[in-house]
N, C-alpha and C positions, 0 to 999 in steps of 0.2 A: 410481534411489534405492532402497537396501535398506530393509527394514522397520525395522531398528535406527536408520538415519539418519532415517527418517520419524518414528519415535517421539521421537527427540532434538529434531528441529525443532518437532514439535508441543508437546513439553514446554516448550521455550523460549518459544514463542508464548503458551502458556497462562500462564506466569509473567509475561510482559509485560502480558497482559490483566488478570491479578490485581492487578499493581502499579497499573495504570490505575484499576481499581475502587477500590482503597484510597485513592488520591490524590483521586479525585472525591468520595468520602465525607467525607474530612477537609476539603476546601476548601468543600464544600457547607455544612457547619456554620458555619465561621467567616465565610463570605460572607453567609449568611443573617443573622447577627448584625450584620454591617457594613451591609447594606442597610437593616435595621430602624433602626439608630442614625443613619445619614446621610441617608436619604431620597433618595439619588442615583440617577438613572435609569441612569447609566453603571454604577454598582455593581449595580443591579437587573439590568441586561443581563448583567453578569458572573456574577451568581447564576444567572440562567436558563440561561446557557451551561453552567455547571458542573452544574446539574441534568440537562441533556441529555447532558453528558459522562458522567455516572453511568449513565444508561440506555443510551447508546451503548456504553460500556465493558462493560456486562453482556451486550449483544448480541454484541459482539466476542468476549468470553470464550466464549459459547455457539458462535459461528461457528468459532473456532479449535479448539474441542473436537471439533466434528463433522469439521472439515477434517483433523484429526490421525488420525482413524480410518483403518485400513488398507483397501485395496480389498476389496470383497466380491463375491458372486455377482451382485448387482444393480447394483453400481457398480464396474465393472472398472478404470476410470481413477481410482479414489479419490473422495474427497469434498472436494477442494481448492476447488471453486467456492463452497462454503458461506462462505468468507471474503469473496468478492466480494459475495455477497448481504448479508452482515453490513455490509459497507462501504456498500452502497447504502441500507440502513436508516439508517445514521449520516448519510448525505447528506440524507435526508428530515428527520431531526431538526435538523440544522444549519440547513437552509433555513427550517423552521418557527420556529426560534429567531431567525434574522435578521429575519424578517417581524415577529415580535412586538416585538423590541427597537426596530426602526425606527418602528413604529406608536406605541409609548409615547414615544419621543424626539420625534416630530413633535407629539404632543399637548402635550409639555412646552415646546416652542418657543413655542407660542401663549400659554402662561401661565408665564413664567420665574419661578423661585423659588430661593432659596438652599438649599444643602444644609446638613446639620448634622454637626458632629463630623468634619470632613474628615480630621483627623490620624489618627483611628482607621481610616478607610477606606484611607488611604495606607499605613499600617503593615501592614494585612492584605493589601493588594495586593502589597507587597514580599515578604511571606512566601509568597504564592502564586507569585510569579515565581521565587523560589529553588527551591521544591518542584517546579514545572513544569519548570524547566531540568534538574533531576536526572532526572526521568522521561523527558524527551526524549532525553537522552544514553543512557539505558538502552534505550529503544525503538530508537534508531538502531543500537545494537550488535546487537540481536535481528534487526532488518530486514536488516542486512548478512549475518547468518548464515543466515536462513531465507527471506528474500524475501517474507514474509507480507504480502499486500495488505490484510488487515484491520488489522494493526498499523500498516501504512503510513498507512491512512486515519485511524486513531486519532492517529498522530503529527502528521498535517496539522492535525487538530482542536486538539491541544494547542499546536502552533506558533501558531495563531491566539489561543490563550489568553495566550501571552506578550505579544503586541501588545495584546490586550484589556486586560490588567492594567496595562500601561504607559499605555494611553489613559485608564483609570480614574484613575490617579495624576495625569495631566496635567489631566483634567477637574476633579478635586477641588481641585487646587492653584490653578487659574485661578479657580474659583468661590469658594473660601474666602479666599484671600489677595489676589486682585486684584479681586474683586467682579464677575467676568464670568459672570453667571448663565446666559448662553446657551451657555457652553462645555460644560456637562454634556450637554444634549441633542444638541449638534452632534457631540460625540465618540461619543455613543450611536449616531447615524446612521452615522458612520464605522465603528464596530465592526460594525454590521449588514451594511454593504457588504463588509467584509473577510470576514465569515463566509460570505456568499453566494459570494464568489470561491473560498474554500476548499472549499465544497461542490461547486462546478463542477469543480475540479481532481480532487477525490477521486472524483467520479462518473465522470469520464473514464477513470481508471485501472481502476475496478471494471468498467465496461462493456467495456473492452478485454479483460479476463480472461474475461468471460462470452461475448464474441463470438469468442473464440479468435484474437485478433489475433496476427500473427507477431511473433517477437522483433525487437528493434531490429537494423538492418542490420549494425552493428558486431559485435554478439553472434553473428549468423549467420555472419559472415565468420570470426570466431575459431574457431567450431565447425568450419567446413569446413576451415580450415587444419590442424586436428588430425586430422579424419577422413580427409583425402586424403594423409596422409604415408606410408601403407603402400606399399611398392614394387610390390606385385602388384595394386593397385587400378587399374582402367582408366577410372574415371569415376563421377560421382555425379549423379543427376537426381531430379526430383520430391521436392525437399527441403522438408519442412513442419515448422513448429514452433508450439507454443502453450504457454500457462502457465495453471495452475489453483492459486491460492494459492501455497504454497511448492513446488509440484510443477511441474517443467518436462518437456515431452515433445518429442521430435524423431523424425522418421521420414524415410527416404530410400531410394532404389533405388541399389544399389552394383553397378557393372559389373566383371566379371573376365574373364580370357581365356576364349574360347569352348571351348577344348580342355581346360580344367581339370576335374578330376573333382569330383563333388558334395562328397566328403569334404574335398578340398583347398580348395575354395571356401569351405566352412563354416569351416575353420580360419582362412582369411584374414579372414572376417567376424568371428569371435571375437576376433582380434587387433585389428582396427579398433575393435570395441566396447570392448575393454579400454583402448586408447589414449584413447578418448573419455571413459570413466569416470574415468580418472586426472585428466584436465583439467576435467571437468564432472561431479563426483560426484552432483549432485542431479538429473541428467537421466535420464529413462526413455527408452530408445532402441528403435526398431523398424526393422530393416533388411530390405529385400527384395533378394534376389540376382537379377541379370540377366546374360546373356552380353553381351560387348562389342558395341555397335552395335544392341542390341535396342530397338525402338520399342514402347512400351506402349499409347499412345493418341494421338488427335489433339486431345485437350482443350487449348485454348490456355493454360489456367492451369498446365499441367504444364511445369515448367522443364526444358529439354533437357539442359543441362550446367551445373552450378553449382560445379564444382571451381575452386580458386584459379587465377589467371592463370599462376602459375609451374608449374602441374601439367603443362601441355602441353609445356613446355620439358624437363621431367624425363623424359618418355617419348618 
């Protein structure tokens, strides 16, 4: 990935984070009013979640700002993992929110009471749904362009907000119009469980980035399909991949004819790298040249030959 591309992706991620902050601020104000007017535990849960959304979005903004900074002397691989750290902070907030909402809902189950002015709560929840849907659509576009794990975690959080607002509407409608006063705390508990599940999924993604998990097998295969197309390449082994925020890294050993000169082999390597960059513009590549048949190590984790199955037929 070039510096210009890194700046572009960083700018897009920061814009998405700023949009998230603005959304959370707006919803916090109107939901606080609705929670005060209705006394609904489901609306209170929605308000608490929005408050944590705001804090999480501020952390996301800071995380993507750091992640967008170019590599420096102390961080040669860039700052992409700052996004995963921001995502884990969000997970902690989501989990705390889920526990608090569940506790309040269980207390309310023991002493059921009617909510007030449910129509206002329903109207505000509908406004929140429309606004959140617009934000989710924008975030998905940014994630597709940048692969930002912090924006991805934020997106998961706001997806839960959609269901949360729908649940608030259902709880208020059942309570106000059908007299089912237990509906509000029951939906509050359901919201808490959904938030906990979203936290688990977001944490898995962030931990994978921090632990340098390999790319999905399908993505690795597509990469190798491109890398192995050069007619003078004799094999690929020790293929390793990882991801840090919106930055992807791939490294491998490339085998060439034993009798090839260093200059000619370097030309082949440059051409292979150029082919890869055209297909995977966001990937930073490190290639090590080896003579054909060279054995580097007896480490069992080192893959001997990972070239596509059609490669052997070609040569």
